[in-house]
N, CA, C and O atoms as CSV, one atom per row, in Angstrom:
chain,resi,resn,atom,element,x,y,z
A,1,GLY,N,N,59.220,168.189,66.718
A,1,GLY,CA,C,58.931,169.366,67.472
A,1,GLY,C,C,59.508,169.298,68.869
A,1,GLY,O,O,60.159,168.314,69.219
A,2,PRO,N,N,59.289,170.298,69.655
A,2,PRO,CA,C,59.865,170.351,71.000
A,2,PRO,C,C,59.350,169.254,71.934
A,2,PRO,O,O,60.101,168.754,72.771
A,3,VAL,N,N,58.094,168.882,71.801
A,3,VAL,CA,C,57.553,167.817,72.663
A,3,VAL,C,C,58.227,166.492,72.329
A,3,VAL,O,O,58.640,165.757,73.226
A,4,SER,N,N,58.338,166.190,71.044
A,4,SER,CA,C,59.004,164.949,70.631
A,4,SER,C,C,60.457,164.952,71.068
A,4,SER,O,O,60.981,163.928,71.506
A,5,LYS,N,N,61.104,166.091,70.954
A,5,LYS,CA,C,62.506,166.194,71.362
A,5,LYS,C,C,62.658,165.880,72.847
A,5,LYS,O,O,63.569,165.150,73.239
A,6,ARG,N,N,61.764,166.432,73.677
A,6,ARG,CA,C,61.811,166.144,75.118
A,6,ARG,C,C,61.570,164.666,75.383
A,6,ARG,O,O,62.244,164.064,76.219
A,7,LEU,N,N,60.602,164.075,74.669
A,7,LEU,CA,C,60.333,162.646,74.841
A,7,LEU,C,C,61.566,161.821,74.522
A,7,LEU,O,O,61.950,160.938,75.288
A,8,LEU,N,N,62.181,162.114,73.388
A,8,LEU,CA,C,63.351,161.349,72.972
A,8,LEU,C,C,64.504,161.518,73.957
A,8,LEU,O,O,65.198,160.551,74.272
A,9,MET,N,N,64.708,162.720,74.436
A,9,MET,CA,C,65.783,162.953,75.402
A,9,MET,C,C,65.545,162.170,76.686
A,9,MET,O,O,66.497,161.728,77.329
A,10,ALA,N,N,64.285,161.997,77.062
A,10,ALA,CA,C,63.959,161.218,78.255
A,10,ALA,C,C,64.375,159.759,78.096
A,10,ALA,O,O,64.552,159.053,79.089
A,11,TYR,N,N,64.530,159.307,76.859
A,11,TYR,CA,C,64.941,157.932,76.572
A,11,TYR,C,C,66.378,157.860,76.075
A,11,TYR,O,O,66.793,156.853,75.501
A,12,GLY,N,N,67.138,158.932,76.296
A,12,GLY,CA,C,68.553,158.920,75.959
A,12,GLY,C,C,68.858,159.158,74.495
A,12,GLY,O,O,69.985,158.937,74.054
A,13,ILE,N,N,67.877,159.602,73.742
A,13,ILE,CA,C,68.081,159.879,72.321
A,13,ILE,C,C,68.326,161.379,72.184
A,13,ILE,O,O,67.399,162.185,72.253
A,14,GLU,N,N,69.599,161.735,71.987
A,14,GLU,CA,C,69.962,163.141,71.901
A,14,GLU,C,C,70.519,163.522,70.534
A,14,GLU,O,O,70.782,164.696,70.272
A,15,SER,N,N,70.698,162.537,69.671
A,15,SER,CA,C,71.252,162.817,68.346
A,15,SER,C,C,70.711,161.803,67.344
A,15,SER,O,O,70.119,160.790,67.718
A,16,LEU,N,N,70.923,162.093,66.081
A,16,LEU,CA,C,70.525,161.156,65.031
A,16,LEU,C,C,71.289,159.845,65.169
A,16,LEU,O,O,70.741,158.775,64.904
A,17,GLU,N,N,72.535,159.923,65.577
A,17,GLU,CA,C,73.334,158.709,65.777
A,17,GLU,C,C,72.713,157.838,66.868
A,17,GLU,O,O,72.653,156.616,66.733
A,18,ASP,N,N,72.250,158.471,67.949
A,18,ASP,CA,C,71.571,157.725,69.015
A,18,ASP,C,C,70.330,157.034,68.461
A,18,ASP,O,O,70.081,155.865,68.754
A,19,LEU,N,N,69.553,157.757,67.661
A,19,LEU,CA,C,68.323,157.211,67.102
A,19,LEU,C,C,68.617,156.040,66.173
A,19,LEU,O,O,67.877,155.056,66.158
A,20,ARG,N,N,69.671,156.140,65.417
A,20,ARG,CA,C,70.015,155.068,64.474
A,20,ARG,C,C,70.502,153.804,65.169
A,20,ARG,O,O,70.563,152.745,64.544
A,21,ARG,N,N,70.850,153.892,66.449
A,21,ARG,CA,C,71.330,152.721,67.187
A,21,ARG,C,C,70.211,151.939,67.864
A,21,ARG,O,O,70.459,150.864,68.410
A,22,VAL,N,N,68.998,152.451,67.840
A,22,VAL,CA,C,67.908,151.784,68.561
A,22,VAL,C,C,66.895,151.184,67.588
A,22,VAL,O,O,66.816,151.574,66.423
A,23,ASP,N,N,66.127,150.231,68.097
A,23,ASP,CA,C,64.983,149.712,67.353
A,23,ASP,C,C,63.850,150.716,67.577
A,23,ASP,O,O,63.347,150.861,68.691
A,24,VAL,N,N,63.462,151.396,66.521
A,24,VAL,CA,C,62.465,152.462,66.631
A,24,VAL,C,C,61.135,151.924,67.150
A,24,VAL,O,O,60.436,152.626,67.882
A,25,PHE,N,N,60.774,150.710,66.791
A,25,PHE,CA,C,59.509,150.149,67.248
A,25,PHE,C,C,59.532,149.907,68.753
A,25,PHE,O,O,58.533,150.142,69.433
A,26,GLU,N,N,60.662,149.440,69.278
A,26,GLU,CA,C,60.781,149.263,70.729
A,26,GLU,C,C,60.757,150.608,71.439
A,26,GLU,O,O,60.126,150.745,72.487
A,27,LEU,N,N,61.439,151.601,70.875
A,27,LEU,CA,C,61.418,152.946,71.443
A,27,LEU,C,C,59.994,153.491,71.454
A,27,LEU,O,O,59.545,154.038,72.462
A,28,TYR,N,N,59.287,153.347,70.346
A,28,TYR,CA,C,57.905,153.804,70.246
A,28,TYR,C,C,57.032,153.088,71.285
A,28,TYR,O,O,56.170,153.713,71.903
A,29,ALA,N,N,57.246,151.796,71.478
A,29,ALA,CA,C,56.476,151.043,72.471
A,29,ALA,C,C,56.709,151.610,73.869
A,29,ALA,O,O,55.764,151.761,74.643
A,30,ARG,N,N,57.960,151.924,74.196
A,30,ARG,CA,C,58.255,152.496,75.514
A,30,ARG,C,C,57.619,153.875,75.664
A,30,ARG,O,O,57.086,154.208,76.722
A,31,ILE,N,N,57.678,154.665,74.609
A,31,ILE,CA,C,57.059,155.994,74.658
A,31,ILE,C,C,55.551,155.864,74.826
A,31,ILE,O,O,54.946,156.605,75.601
A,32,ARG,N,N,54.939,154.924,74.102
A,32,ARG,CA,C,53.484,154.722,74.205
A,32,ARG,C,C,53.077,154.296,75.609
A,32,ARG,O,O,52.015,154.686,76.095
A,33,GLN,N,N,53.926,153.488,76.269
A,33,GLN,CA,C,53.620,153.079,77.645
A,33,GLN,C,C,53.572,154.292,78.564
A,33,GLN,O,O,52.714,154.387,79.442
A,34,ARG,N,N,54.490,155.207,78.355
A,34,ARG,CA,C,54.585,156.386,79.214
A,34,ARG,C,C,53.634,157.491,78.769
A,34,ARG,O,O,53.005,158.153,79.594
A,35,GLU,N,N,53.538,157.682,77.470
A,35,GLU,CA,C,52.712,158.741,76.882
A,35,GLU,C,C,51.693,158.088,75.959
A,35,GLU,O,O,51.938,157.969,74.759
A,36,GLY,N,N,50.572,157.670,76.489
A,36,GLY,CA,C,49.576,156.957,75.707
A,36,GLY,C,C,49.081,157.715,74.493
A,36,GLY,O,O,48.506,157.126,73.578
A,37,SER,N,N,49.302,159.014,74.483
A,37,SER,CA,C,48.810,159.816,73.371
A,37,SER,C,C,49.796,159.895,72.202
A,37,SER,O,O,49.515,160.573,71.214
A,38,ALA,N,N,50.935,159.223,72.292
A,38,ALA,CA,C,51.911,159.256,71.196
A,38,ALA,C,C,51.256,158.699,69.934
A,38,ALA,O,O,50.688,157.606,69.948
A,39,SER,N,N,51.340,159.455,68.854
A,39,SER,CA,C,50.630,159.078,67.631
A,39,SER,C,C,51.526,158.320,66.664
A,39,SER,O,O,52.745,158.255,66.827
A,40,LEU,N,N,50.888,157.754,65.660
A,40,LEU,CA,C,51.641,157.093,64.600
A,40,LEU,C,C,52.556,158.068,63.874
A,40,LEU,O,O,53.592,157.666,63.346
A,41,ASN,N,N,52.188,159.338,63.840
A,41,ASN,CA,C,53.049,160.320,63.186
A,41,ASN,C,C,54.421,160.369,63.838
A,41,ASN,O,O,55.423,160.579,63.154
A,42,LEU,N,N,54.479,160.180,65.147
A,42,LEU,CA,C,55.772,160.133,65.830
A,42,LEU,C,C,56.591,158.962,65.299
A,42,LEU,O,O,57.775,159.110,64.999
A,43,LEU,N,N,55.957,157.806,65.186
A,43,LEU,CA,C,56.666,156.637,64.671
A,43,LEU,C,C,57.129,156.864,63.233
A,43,LEU,O,O,58.261,156.532,62.882
A,44,TYR,N,N,56.260,157.424,62.411
A,44,TYR,CA,C,56.651,157.727,61.029
A,44,TYR,C,C,57.850,158.676,61.003
A,44,TYR,O,O,58.767,158.502,60.201
A,45,ALA,N,N,57.837,159.671,61.877
A,45,ALA,CA,C,58.936,160.641,61.925
A,45,ALA,C,C,60.233,159.981,62.398
A,45,ALA,O,O,61.308,160.272,61.874
A,46,LEU,N,N,60.131,159.100,63.382
A,46,LEU,CA,C,61.325,158.400,63.862
A,46,LEU,C,C,61.923,157.520,62.773
A,46,LEU,O,O,63.133,157.520,62.547
A,47,LEU,N,N,61.052,156.772,62.103
A,47,LEU,CA,C,61.535,155.928,61.001
A,47,LEU,C,C,62.118,156.776,59.873
A,47,LEU,O,O,63.155,156.439,59.303
A,48,GLY,N,N,61.449,157.868,59.562
A,48,GLY,CA,C,61.942,158.757,58.523
A,48,GLY,C,C,63.312,159.316,58.862
A,48,GLY,O,O,64.190,159.385,58.002
A,49,ALA,N,N,63.498,159.717,60.115
A,49,ALA,CA,C,64.791,160.255,60.538
A,49,ALA,C,C,65.870,159.178,60.443
A,49,ALA,O,O,66.974,159.443,59.968
A,50,GLN,N,N,65.553,157.976,60.889
A,50,GLN,CA,C,66.521,156.882,60.816
A,50,GLN,C,C,66.944,156.593,59.381
A,50,GLN,O,O,68.113,156.317,59.112
A,51,GLN,N,N,65.998,156.659,58.478
A,51,GLN,CA,C,66.229,156.258,57.086
A,51,GLN,C,C,66.488,157.447,56.162
A,51,GLN,O,O,66.625,157.270,54.952
A,52,ASP,N,N,66.555,158.637,56.714
A,52,ASP,CA,C,66.741,159.863,55.938
A,52,ASP,C,C,65.673,159.991,54.856
A,52,ASP,O,O,65.968,160.211,53.681
A,53,ARG,N,N,64.411,159.845,55.297
A,53,ARG,CA,C,63.249,159.942,54.412
A,53,ARG,C,C,62.231,160.869,55.041
A,53,ARG,O,O,62.205,161.033,56.260
A,54,ASP,N,N,61.398,161.472,54.224
A,54,ASP,CA,C,60.311,162.302,54.720
A,54,ASP,C,C,59.291,161.399,55.422
A,54,ASP,O,O,58.955,160.324,54.925
A,55,TRP,N,N,58.809,161.846,56.569
A,55,TRP,CA,C,57.870,161.020,57.331
A,55,TRP,C,C,56.614,160.716,56.537
A,55,TRP,O,O,56.005,159.662,56.723
A,56,ARG,N,N,56.222,161.615,55.663
A,56,ARG,CA,C,55.011,161.381,54.860
A,56,ARG,C,C,55.230,160.259,53.859
A,56,ARG,O,O,54.303,159.505,53.565
A,57,ASP,N,N,56.448,160.137,53.329
A,57,ASP,CA,C,56.771,159.017,52.438
A,57,ASP,C,C,56.738,157.706,53.201
A,57,ASP,O,O,56.233,156.698,52.706
A,58,VAL,N,N,57.281,157.728,54.409
A,58,VAL,CA,C,57.253,156.529,55.258
A,58,VAL,C,C,55.808,156.118,55.511
A,58,VAL,O,O,55.460,154.946,55.364
A,59,ALA,N,N,54.971,157.072,55.888
A,59,ALA,CA,C,53.560,156.777,56.175
A,59,ALA,C,C,52.856,156.205,54.957
A,59,ALA,O,O,52.087,155.250,55.066
A,60,ARG,N,N,53.116,156.782,53.819
A,60,ARG,CA,C,52.426,156.359,52.599
A,60,ARG,C,C,52.961,155.018,52.083
A,60,ARG,O,O,52.178,154.146,51.705
A,61,GLU,N,N,54.264,154.850,52.064
A,61,GLU,CA,C,54.872,153.688,51.417
A,61,GLU,C,C,55.014,152.467,52.326
A,61,GLU,O,O,55.015,151.335,51.843
A,62,ASP,N,N,55.133,152.688,53.631
A,62,ASP,CA,C,55.413,151.582,54.551
A,62,ASP,C,C,54.312,151.340,55.572
A,62,ASP,O,O,54.499,150.578,56.521
A,63,ARG,N,N,53.180,151.976,55.386
A,63,ARG,CA,C,52.101,151.928,56.380
A,63,ARG,C,C,51.679,150.504,56.746
A,63,ARG,O,O,51.546,150.184,57.927
A,64,THR,N,N,51.471,149.665,55.762
A,64,THR,CA,C,51.007,148.304,56.052
A,64,THR,C,C,52.031,147.542,56.879
A,64,THR,O,O,51.675,146.896,57.864
A,65,MET,N,N,53.304,147.612,56.487
A,65,MET,CA,C,54.352,146.926,57.239
A,65,MET,C,C,54.416,147.460,58.670
A,65,MET,O,O,54.556,146.689,59.619
A,66,ILE,N,N,54.314,148.768,58.816
A,66,ILE,CA,C,54.383,149.385,60.136
A,66,ILE,C,C,53.219,148.927,61.006
A,66,ILE,O,O,53.419,148.550,62.160
A,67,LEU,N,N,52.013,148.958,60.466
A,67,LEU,CA,C,50.839,148.535,61.235
A,67,LEU,C,C,50.914,147.061,61.608
A,67,LEU,O,O,50.512,146.680,62.707
A,68,MET,N,N,51.416,146.240,60.718
A,68,MET,CA,C,51.551,144.809,61.035
A,68,MET,C,C,52.594,144.593,62.131
A,68,MET,O,O,52.397,143.756,63.012
A,69,ARG,N,N,53.687,145.328,62.087
A,69,ARG,CA,C,54.710,145.210,63.131
A,69,ARG,C,C,54.150,145.666,64.473
A,69,ARG,O,O,54.388,145.030,65.500
A,70,LEU,N,N,53.408,146.766,64.461
A,70,LEU,CA,C,52.788,147.239,65.701
A,70,LEU,C,C,51.792,146.220,66.239
A,70,LEU,O,O,51.706,146.011,67.449
A,71,ASP,N,N,51.050,145.595,65.356
A,71,ASP,CA,C,50.100,144.568,65.765
A,71,ASP,C,C,50.843,143.384,66.385
A,71,ASP,O,O,50.407,142.842,67.400
A,72,ASP,N,N,51.959,142.982,65.781
A,72,ASP,CA,C,52.780,141.901,66.331
A,72,ASP,C,C,53.276,142.236,67.731
A,72,ASP,O,O,53.408,141.354,68.579
A,73,LEU,N,N,53.550,143.512,67.967
A,73,LEU,CA,C,54.040,143.959,69.274
A,73,LEU,C,C,52.910,144.211,70.272
A,73,LEU,O,O,53.157,144.549,71.430
A,74,GLY,N,N,51.664,144.042,69.809
A,74,GLY,CA,C,50.523,144.260,70.687
A,74,GLY,C,C,50.214,145.727,70.923
A,74,GLY,O,O,49.614,146.083,71.938
A,75,LEU,N,N,50.621,146.581,69.992
A,75,LEU,CA,C,50.426,148.018,70.163
A,75,LEU,C,C,49.245,148.565,69.389
A,75,LEU,O,O,49.011,149.773,69.404
A,76,MET,N,N,48.503,147.717,68.721
A,76,MET,CA,C,47.333,148.166,67.968
A,76,MET,C,C,46.094,147.737,68.735
A,76,MET,O,O,46.030,146.628,69.264
A,77,SER,N,N,45.117,148.622,68.789
A,77,SER,CA,C,43.852,148.242,69.412
A,77,SER,C,C,43.112,147.312,68.454
A,77,SER,O,O,43.425,147.274,67.264
A,78,ASP,N,N,42.149,146.573,68.955
A,78,ASP,CA,C,41.389,145.649,68.107
A,78,ASP,C,C,40.734,146.355,66.932
A,78,ASP,O,O,40.634,145.792,65.842
A,79,SER,N,N,40.294,147.571,67.146
A,79,SER,CA,C,39.569,148.260,66.083
A,79,SER,C,C,40.477,148.818,64.996
A,79,SER,O,O,40.004,149.148,63.909
A,80,THR,N,N,41.781,148.929,65.274
A,80,THR,CA,C,42.673,149.508,64.270
A,80,THR,C,C,43.679,148.528,63.705
A,80,THR,O,O,44.438,148.888,62.804
A,81,SER,N,N,43.713,147.305,64.199
A,81,SER,CA,C,44.701,146.360,63.680
A,81,SER,C,C,44.361,145.971,62.245
A,81,SER,O,O,43.185,145.901,61.887
A,82,PRO,N,N,45.380,145.718,61.420
A,82,PRO,CA,C,45.119,145.351,60.018
A,82,PRO,C,C,44.252,144.108,59.881
A,82,PRO,O,O,43.403,144.040,58.992
A,83,GLN,N,N,44.457,143.118,60.759
A,83,GLN,CA,C,43.662,141.896,60.657
A,83,GLN,C,C,42.205,142.177,60.972
A,83,GLN,O,O,41.322,141.647,60.298
A,84,ARG,N,N,41.929,142.994,61.977
A,84,ARG,CA,C,40.547,143.312,62.339
A,84,ARG,C,C,39.864,144.083,61.226
A,84,ARG,O,O,38.713,143.807,60.890
A,85,ARG,N,N,40.577,145.062,60.646
A,85,ARG,CA,C,39.982,145.833,59.575
A,85,ARG,C,C,39.694,144.949,58.377
A,85,ARG,O,O,38.655,145.105,57.736
A,86,ALA,N,N,40.591,144.024,58.058
A,86,ALA,CA,C,40.387,143.133,56.924
A,86,ALA,C,C,39.177,142.224,57.193
A,86,ALA,O,O,38.370,141.966,56.300
A,87,GLY,N,N,39.071,141.752,58.428
A,87,GLY,CA,C,37.936,140.901,58.772
A,87,GLY,C,C,36.623,141.630,58.702
A,87,GLY,O,O,35.619,141.062,58.271
A,88,ARG,N,N,36.608,142.890,59.119
A,88,ARG,CA,C,35.379,143.683,59.061
A,88,ARG,C,C,34.946,143.932,57.635
A,88,ARG,O,O,33.752,143.930,57.336
A,89,SER,N,N,35.920,144.149,56.739
A,89,SER,CA,C,35.561,144.492,55.368
A,89,SER,C,C,34.978,143.289,54.624
A,89,SER,O,O,34.323,143.458,53.596
A,90,ARG,N,N,35.206,142.097,55.126
A,90,ARG,CA,C,34.650,140.902,54.472
A,90,ARG,C,C,33.225,140.631,54.894
A,90,ARG,O,O,32.545,139.823,54.261
A,91,LYS,N,N,32.759,141.268,55.925
A,91,LYS,CA,C,31.402,141.013,56.433
A,91,LYS,C,C,30.363,141.620,55.543
A,91,LYS,O,O,29.169,141.503,55.818
């Protein structure tokens, strides 16, 4: 949408070729630092655009890998990280 487009342009992403040259997780981390309200849907959409896939397929098929990568980058809160959720479910 227009908000995402403005965000991406602020980081020098003006085309699909630009997006394909960056690490989407690092880009998402920078966006999250500036715009704390950036949602996982943005990340799914960025990955989908890079891979020429529907963002909903990315969310459904790659969710665990994505959440683990975000956790590795320190971008998941304690309550939403995969390890925390797994630990809670064992209690």
